[in-house]
C-alpha positions in Angstrom: -2.0 -33.3 0.0 -1.2 -30.7 2.8 2.2 -31.6 4.7 3.7 -29.5 7.6 6.2 -28.4 5.0 3.9 -26.9 2.3 1.0 -25.7 4.8 2.1 -22.2 4.1 2.1 -22.4 0.3 -1.3 -24.2 0.4 -2.6 -21.4 2.7 -1.5 -18.7 0.2 -2.8 -20.6 -2.9 -6.1 -20.9 -1.1 -6.4 -17.3 -0.5 -5.5 -16.6 -4.4 -8.3 -19.2 -5.3 -10.9 -17.2 -3.1 -9.4 -13.8 -4.8 -8.0 -12.6 -1.7 -4.6 -10.7 -2.0 -3.6 -10.2 1.8 -4.0 -11.5 5.2 -3.2 -10.5 8.7 -0.8 -12.6 11.0 -4.2 -13.5 13.1 -5.9 -14.8 10.0 -3.0 -17.1 9.2 -2.8 -18.3 12.7 -6.3 -19.3 12.7 -6.2 -21.0 9.3 -2.8 -23.0 9.8 -3.2 -23.7 13.4 0.0 -22.4 14.3 1.3 -19.8 16.8 4.5 -18.2 17.8 7.7 -19.3 16.6 6.0 -21.9 14.2 3.9 -19.3 12.5 6.9 -16.9 12.0 9.0 -19.7 10.6 6.2 -20.4 7.9 5.7 -16.8 7.2 9.4 -16.2 6.8 9.9 -19.2 4.4 7.1 -17.8 2.3 8.6 -14.3 2.2 11.9 -15.7 1.2 10.3 -18.1 -1.5 8.6 -15.0 -3.1 5.0 -15.7 -2.1 4.3 -12.9 0.5 5.5 -9.5 1.3 5.2 -8.0 4.7 3.4 -4.6 4.5 3.2 -3.5 7.9 3.4 -5.3 11.5 0.9 -8.4 11.3 -0.3 -7.7 7.9 1.0 -9.3 4.7 0.2 -9.1 0.9 0.3 -12.2 -1.3 2.4 -11.9 -4.1 0.7 -13.6 -7.1 2.5 -15.9 -9.5 2.2 -13.2 -12.4 4.0 -10.7 -10.2 6.4 -12.9 -8.6 9.0 -12.2 -11.4 8.7 -8.4 -10.0 9.3 -9.4 -6.4 6.3 -7.7 -5.1 2.5 -7.4 -5.3 1.1 -4.3 -7.0 -0.1 -1.6 -4.5 -3.5 -1.7 -5.9 -3.9 -5.3 -4.7 -3.4 -4.8 -1.1 -3.7 -1.2 -0.3 -7.5 -1.2 0.4 -7.1 -4.1 2.7 -4.3 -2.5 4.4 -6.1 0.7 5.0 -9.2 -1.0 6.5 -6.8 -2.8 8.8 -5.0 0.0 9.9 -8.2 2.5 10.1 -6.8 4.9 7.7 -8.8 6.8 5.3 -6.6 7.3 1.9 -6.7 7.9 -1.7 -4.0 7.6 -4.5 -2.6 10.9 -5.5 -0.2 12.7 -8.0 1.2 10.8 -10.9 0.0 7.2 -9.5 -3.7 8.6 -9.7 -2.9 9.8 -13.4 -1.6 6.3 -14.2 -4.8 4.7 -13.0 -6.6 7.1 -15.2 -4.4 6.6 -18.1 -3.1 10.1 -18.2 0.5 9.6 -17.0 3.3 10.3 -19.3 5.5 7.8 -17.6 5.3 5.1 -15.0 5.9 6.5 -11.3 8.9 5.5 -9.6 7.2 6.0 -6.2 3.4 5.1 -5.7 2.0 8.3 -4.2 -0.9 7.9 -1.4 -2.4 10.5 0.6 -3.8 9.5 4.1 -5.3 11.0 7.3 -2.4 9.9 9.4 1.4 10.4 9.3 2.9 7.2 8.3 6.4 6.3 7.1 7.4 5.5 3.6 7.1 1.9 2.6 9.9 -0.2 0.6 9.8 -3.7 -0.4 12.4 -4.7 -3.1 11.8 -2.1 -6.1 8.3 -1.0 -4.7 8.1 2.1 -3.0 5.1 3.9 -1.3 5.2 7.5 -0.1 2.5 8.7 2.3 1.5 12.3 2.5 -0.9 13.7 5.2 -3.8 15.6 4.7 -6.6 16.3 7.3 -9.4 15.9 6.9 -10.1 13.6 4.1 -13.9 14.1 3.4 -16.1 12.0 1.0 -16.1 13.5 -2.5 -12.2 13.8 -2.3 -11.9 10.8 -4.4 -13.8 8.4 -6.8 -13.7 4.6 -6.1 -12.0 2.5 -8.9 -11.5 -1.0 -9.3 -8.1 -1.8 -10.9 -6.8 -5.1 -12.1 
């Protein structure tokens, strides 16, 4: 039963059931029928409870139960949706790309991403993402990979 107190958790669980791992503030406002301070309170409670992490202004990643022990969502789960939301072309680079291909000699401490815009580094808990700018990013500079 959805109550006023658990509407946020039910919303996040619904996203996970649908296979979605991120959402925008606008999506949440429509789905939960909340706005302003009420919506901010719900999102703050979800963040403190370890269910979501703010990636950028008005964009959130869902931390699935398997990753909650780490305190953050893996970048592979939300990076593509975030880039579409921001209108940024990107590809995973350096040792982070080597890890995806199984060729890294160690786990990267910083997830490395090349974009076509200048972006500030991102940090949430132990997760760190560094952005490098390369212009232009053209088709053929990357290969599409589905990662779990």
